[in-house]
MARPA-63191 format. One record per residue: chain; residue number from 1; x, y, z of N, C-alpha, C, O in turn. Coordinates in steps of 0.001 Angstrom, whole numbers, plus 500000, padded with zeros to 6 digits. Layout:
! MARPA-63191
> A/NUM/X/Y/Z/X/Y/Z/X/Y/Z/X/Y/Z
...
! end
This chain:
! MARPA-63191
> A/1/086255/703183/661350/085103/702434/660896/085120/702392/659373/085260/703427/658722
> A/2/084983/701243/658827/084969/701067/657380/083535/700829/656923/082806/700036/657518
> A/3/083140/701525/655860/081781/701405/655337/081832/700876/653913/082493/701458/653053
> A/4/081147/699795/653669/081048/699234/652317/079582/698995/652000/078804/698609/652873
> A/5/079219/699221/650780/077837/699018/650368/077799/698149/649124/078584/698334/648195
> A/6/076895/697219/649120/076672/696393/647941/075602/697010/647045/075315/696496/645964
> A/7/075026/698091/647492/073963/698752/646741/074557/699667/645681/075669/700177/645823
> A/8/073788/699862/644617/074218/700744/643526/073408/702033/643561/072188/702013/643723
> A/9/074099/703140/643407/073459/704442/643378/073960/705209/642165/075062/704968/641674
> A/10/073143/706129/641693/073608/707015/640638/072937/708354/640786/071845/708477/641342
> A/11/073621/709354/640274/073088/710717/640307/073137/711305/638914/074029/711004/638121
> A/12/072161/712148/638634/072119/712874/637367/072173/714352/637731/071352/714852/638499
> A/13/073155/715034/637164/073330/716460/637443/073135/717269/636171/073186/716740/635060
> A/14/072913/718540/636356/072780/719460/635226/073693/720657/635462/073740/721208/636562
> A/15/074409/721048/634431/075257/722232/634471/074738/723191/633406/074542/722806/632254
> A/16/074518/724438/633800/073959/725386/632843/074332/726815/633228/074682/727098/634373
> A/17/074250/727685/632263/074520/729109/632490/073188/729835/632586/072328/729688/631718
> A/18/073026/730612/633635/071818/731399/633858/072241/732761/634373/072935/732861/635385
> A/19/071828/733802/633682/072175/735179/634035/073690/735349/634200/074174/735922/635176
> A/20/074413/734829/633208/075873/734922/633142/076597/734242/634296/077741/734589/634590
> A/21/075960/733286/634951/076591/732521/636015/076444/731034/635736/075394/730573/635289
> A/22/077525/730281/636009/077483/728834/635867/076733/728257/637058/076998/728625/638202
> A/23/075791/727346/636788/074984/726725/637832/075106/725212/637733/075291/724658/636649
> A/24/074999/724550/638890/075066/723099/638977/073946/722629/639894/073812/723120/641015
> A/25/073146/721687/639428/072072/721138/640257/072021/719618/640111/072421/719066/639086
> A/26/071527/718957/641143/071299/717519/641102/069835/717303/640722/068931/717729/641441
> A/27/069612/716647/639601/068249/716368/639147/067686/715120/639806/066488/715037/640077
> A/28/068554/714152/640061/068117/712903/640671/069306/712208/641306/070415/712245/640774
> A/29/069074/711586/642425/070079/710756/643088/069312/709635/643773/068528/709871/644692
> A/30/069550/708403/643308/068745/707311/643855/069448/705975/643722/070433/705824/642998
> A/31/068907/705016/644446/069419/703655/644364/068893/703016/643086/067736/703211/642715
> A/32/069749/702254/642418/069382/701604/641160/069331/700098/641395/070268/699511/641937
> A/33/068239/699487/640985/068057/698051/641139/068152/697382/639774/067890/698013/638750
> A/34/068518/696135/639757/068578/695386/638506/069923/695511/637821/070852/696120/638352
> A/35/070018/694934/636653/071261/694931/635878/071569/696317/635340/070666/697099/635042
> A/36/072845/696607/635222/073280/697906/634704/073507/697818/633199/074600/698105/632709
> A/37/072486/697426/632484/072590/697336/631033/072346/698713/630425/071759/699591/631056
> A/38/072799/698881/629211/072578/700152/628508/071085/700462/628421/070681/701617/628554
> A/39/070271/699442/628201/068824/699641/628084/068225/700140/629401/067417/701069/629397
> A/40/068610/699539/630515/068088/699966/631812/068543/701373/632180/067762/702161/632714
> A/41/069794/701687/631898/070310/703027/632179/069593/704056/631315/069219/705123/631802
> A/42/069399/703742/630037/068693/704657/629135/067260/704890/629590/066760/706013/629519
> A/43/066598/703840/630056/065220/703972/630536/065159/704896/631746/064310/705785/631802
> A/44/066053/704692/632717/066083/705544/633908/066391/706995/633540/065770/707920/634064
> A/45/067344/707187/632647/067712/708541/632227/066542/709224/631520/066275/710402/631754
> A/46/065847/708487/630658/064680/709052/629967/063598/709455/630967/062966/710499/630808
> A/47/063383/708638/631992/062390/708977/633015/062727/710299/633707/061840/711114/633961
> A/48/063996/710507/634008/064422/711753/634663/064269/712936/633713/063807/714003/634117
> A/49/064654/712749/632459/064513/713816/631458/063044/714186/631286/062708/715368/631204
> A/50/062175/713196/631230/060736/713454/631103/060179/714140/632348/059364/715057/632243
> A/51/060617/713696/633526/060140/714286/634778/060453/715777/634849/059643/716560/635345
> A/52/061622/716169/634357/062038/717578/634398/061666/718339/633125/061904/719545/633048
> A/53/061092/717668/632129/060708/718289/630842/061864/719079/630235/061727/720257/629905
> A/54/063006/718405/630096/064211/719092/629606/064765/718503/628308/065877/718841/627904
> A/55/064003/717629/627654/064505/716971/626447/065054/717970/625421/066139/717758/624879
> A/56/064330/719042/625150/064744/720019/624138/065836/720972/624625/066301/721819/623862
> A/57/066246/720842/625879/067272/721726/626432/068629/721039/626579/069616/721687/626929
> A/58/068686/719749/626317/069922/718984/626496/070834/719173/625290/070415/719003/624145
> A/59/072078/719524/625563/073073/719682/624506/073912/718415/624395/074204/717958/623290
> A/60/074299/717849/625524/075101/716630/625519/074889/715868/626816/074473/716438/627824
> A/61/075178/714578/626780/075120/713731/627963/076483/713080/628118/077040/712549/627157
> A/62/077021/713123/629339/078339/712564/629619/078206/711495/630693/077512/711690/631691
> A/63/078864/710382/630488/078855/709283/631448/080251/709096/632006/081233/709500/631382
> A/64/080346/708486/633179/081664/708212/633762/082330/706994/633138/083453/706648/633505
> A/65/081650/706337/632197/082190/705171/631505/082552/704067/632481/083556/703377/632303
> A/66/081738/703899/633510/082003/702903/634542/082050/701487/633995/081327/701136/633062
> A/67/082910/700691/634591/083078/699303/634171/081883/698446/634562/081777/697299/634128
> A/68/080990/698985/635371/079830/698224/635833/078791/698026/634750/077933/697152/634877
> A/69/078845/698821/633680/077822/698707/632643/077994/697419/631850/079111/696991/631559
> A/70/076877/696824/631514/076884/695567/630752/076180/695790/629432/075267/696610/629332
> A/71/076606/695059/628423/075917/695160/627136/074582/694439/627221/074347/693651/628137
> A/72/073725/694710/626275/072385/694102/626248/072351/692855/625368/071362/692636/624668
> A/73/073367/692056/625379/073432/690860/624522/072384/689856/624890/072299/688796/624270
! end
């Protein structure tokens, strides 16, 4: 059976050290609607950061550099 989806999904994960152990958690995983512009992605990411109140705890953000992203021209 072959499964194909036209829907777009994305997940935001967090990696951190707690009590000398590396931890990995999924902060959000959901379907994304609309264009994949930098502005829309930034808005969704900001919403997740605000929901978890982690703005001051973020050291870096890494993206998969997917070809699906579009500029905001």
